[in-house]
C-alpha positions as CSV (number, residue, x, y, z in Angstrom):
1,G,89.8,114.6,113.3
2,N,89.4,111.1,114.6
3,G,86.3,110.3,112.5
4,N,84.0,111.9,115.2
5,T,84.8,115.5,114.3
6,F,85.4,117.7,111.3
7,A,86.7,121.3,111.0
8,S,85.7,124.1,108.7
9,G,87.1,127.5,108.2
10,N,85.7,130.7,106.7
11,N,86.5,134.1,105.3
12,Q,85.6,135.7,108.7
13,C,88.9,134.4,110.1
14,M,87.5,131.7,112.4
15,F,86.9,128.0,112.2
16,Q,84.7,125.5,114.0
17,I,85.0,121.9,115.0
18,R,81.8,119.9,114.9
19,D,80.7,116.5,116.0
20,T,80.1,114.5,112.8
21,N,77.1,112.6,114.3
22,T,75.1,115.5,115.9
23,G,76.5,118.5,114.0
24,D,77.0,120.2,117.4
25,I,79.9,122.7,117.7
26,A,82.7,121.3,119.9
27,H,85.1,124.2,119.5
28,I,85.1,127.7,118.0
29,L,88.6,128.9,117.4
30,R,89.2,132.6,117.0
31,D,90.9,134.1,120.1
32,N,94.5,135.0,119.1
33,G,93.5,133.5,115.8
34,H,93.7,134.6,112.2
35,T,92.9,138.0,110.8
36,A,92.1,136.8,107.3
37,E,90.5,134.0,105.3
38,I,91.4,130.5,106.4
39,T,93.2,128.6,103.6
40,H,93.8,125.1,105.2
41,L,93.1,123.0,108.3
42,D,94.5,119.6,109.4
43,F,94.1,117.5,112.5
44,N,97.1,115.7,114.1
45,P,96.6,111.9,114.1
46,G,95.4,111.8,117.7
47,G,92.9,114.7,117.2
48,Q,94.2,116.8,120.1
49,Y,95.7,119.5,117.9
50,I,94.8,121.3,114.7
51,V,97.0,123.3,112.4
52,S,95.6,126.2,110.4
53,T,96.9,128.5,107.7
54,A,95.3,131.8,106.5
55,R,95.8,134.7,104.1
56,D,97.1,136.8,107.0
57,G,100.5,135.0,106.6
58,F,100.3,132.8,109.7
59,M,100.4,129.0,110.3
60,K,99.1,128.3,113.8
61,V,99.0,125.1,115.9
62,W,96.0,125.0,118.3
63,E,95.6,122.8,121.4
64,L,91.9,121.9,121.3
65,S,91.5,121.1,125.0
66,Q,92.4,124.7,125.7
67,N,91.2,126.3,122.5
68,K,94.5,128.2,122.2
69,V,97.4,128.7,119.9
70,I,100.6,127.0,121.1
71,Y,102.8,127.6,118.1
72,E,102.9,129.9,115.1
73,E,105.0,130.9,112.1
74,N,104.6,134.0,110.0
75,A,105.4,133.7,106.3
76,R,105.8,137.4,106.0
77,K,108.3,137.6,108.7
78,Q,110.2,134.5,107.4
79,S,110.4,135.8,103.8
80,G,110.5,139.6,104.4
81,K,107.7,139.9,101.8
82,P,104.5,141.8,102.9
83,D,102.0,139.8,100.8
84,V,102.9,136.1,101.1
85,F,100.9,133.5,103.0
86,Y,100.7,129.8,103.7
87,K,98.2,127.8,101.6
88,F,98.6,124.5,103.4
89,A,99.9,122.7,106.4
90,F,99.9,118.9,107.1
91,Y,100.8,116.8,110.1
92,S,103.1,113.8,109.5
93,P,101.5,110.4,110.3
94,D,103.2,110.3,113.7
95,G,102.0,113.8,114.5
96,N,105.5,115.2,115.4
97,V,106.2,117.2,112.2
98,V,104.1,119.9,110.4
99,L,104.9,120.5,106.8
100,Y,103.6,123.8,105.4
101,G,104.1,126.1,102.4
102,G,102.5,128.6,100.2
103,T,103.0,131.7,98.1
104,D,106.6,132.3,99.1
105,G,107.5,129.2,97.0
106,N,108.9,127.3,100.0
107,I,107.9,124.2,101.9
108,T,109.0,124.1,105.5
109,A,109.0,121.5,108.2
110,T,108.9,122.1,112.0
111,R,108.2,120.2,115.2
112,P,105.7,122.5,116.9
113,L,105.3,120.3,120.0
114,L,109.0,120.6,120.9
115,S,109.9,123.6,123.0
116,G,112.2,126.0,121.1
117,S,111.3,124.4,117.8
118,K,112.8,126.0,114.7
119,P,111.5,125.7,111.2
120,G,113.7,123.7,108.7
121,L,113.5,124.4,105.0
122,I,112.7,121.4,102.9
123,L,112.1,122.9,99.4
124,S,113.2,126.4,98.5
125,N,113.3,128.5,95.4
126,N,110.4,126.9,93.6
127,G,110.3,130.1,91.5
128,Q,106.6,130.5,91.9
129,S,104.1,130.1,94.6
130,F,102.7,126.8,95.8
131,T,98.9,126.8,95.4
132,C,97.9,123.5,97.0
133,A,99.4,120.2,98.4
134,D,98.5,116.8,99.7
135,Y,100.4,114.5,102.0
136,A,100.5,110.8,101.4
137,A,98.9,108.6,104.1
138,T,102.2,106.7,104.4
139,G,104.0,110.0,105.3
140,N,106.7,109.5,102.7
141,Y,105.6,112.0,100.1
142,L,104.2,115.5,99.8
143,V,102.8,116.5,96.4
144,A,102.6,120.3,95.8
145,G,101.0,122.2,92.9
146,S,101.9,125.5,91.5
147,K,101.5,127.2,88.1
148,Q,101.5,124.5,85.5
149,S,103.4,121.9,87.5
150,I,103.3,119.4,90.3
151,K,106.3,118.5,92.4
152,M,106.5,115.3,94.4
153,I,108.9,115.7,97.4
154,D,110.3,112.8,99.4
155,F,109.9,113.9,103.0
156,F,112.8,111.8,104.3
157,S,115.5,112.7,101.7
158,K,114.1,116.3,101.4
159,K,114.4,116.1,97.6
160,V,112.1,116.6,94.7
161,I,111.8,113.2,93.2
162,Q,109.5,114.1,90.3
163,T,108.2,117.2,88.6
164,M,105.1,116.8,86.4
165,N,103.7,119.2,83.9
166,A,100.0,119.5,84.9
167,C,98.0,121.8,82.8
168,S,98.2,125.2,81.0
169,D,97.0,127.1,84.0
170,E,97.5,127.2,87.8
171,V,97.0,123.9,89.7
172,V,94.2,124.6,92.1
173,D,94.0,121.2,93.9
174,V,96.1,118.0,94.0
175,K,95.3,114.8,95.9
176,F,96.8,111.3,96.4
177,T,94.4,108.4,95.9
178,P,93.8,106.5,99.2
179,D,96.3,103.8,98.2
180,N,99.0,106.5,97.3
181,T,99.5,105.0,93.8
182,R,98.1,107.9,91.8
183,I,97.8,111.7,91.9
184,G,94.8,113.7,90.7
185,S,94.9,117.4,90.0
186,L,92.6,120.2,88.9
């Protein structure tokens, strides 16, 4: 969150937000929530909203002051495939855009705080599922891992600017260094 809170999700479909100093639970989010294991959580820059993804196929944006979902997307409805789900979702540095993607091989952007917001496709037809991602602190680049490769996407041009062969197996995690000059992967 804003340095005073952290969020954790579990395979019981709920997540908690705790005070980093005391460990006290500030929020438990489960009403109208997910029905499967949480795959990723990210706070908006101001800390008033959190975006979650889960194995149930949903990406949900929660307003923390009300502990309620204010926006959601369903990967299964979007793709027409019954078993896909989102693996990650990140807020842009200004908090206006959410970038999300997963096993359907797409990365999508939406503006969840605008009424009537529609998702806009950024990267399609990856050919295989995205397994992980990280968003640069500058907000210019999203790096996403899949089977044996990592793609770096320029958020502004909406183009893949680099594809890197990672390893002989699935990429399970990928991170930018704090200064955004290097990428690490597992």
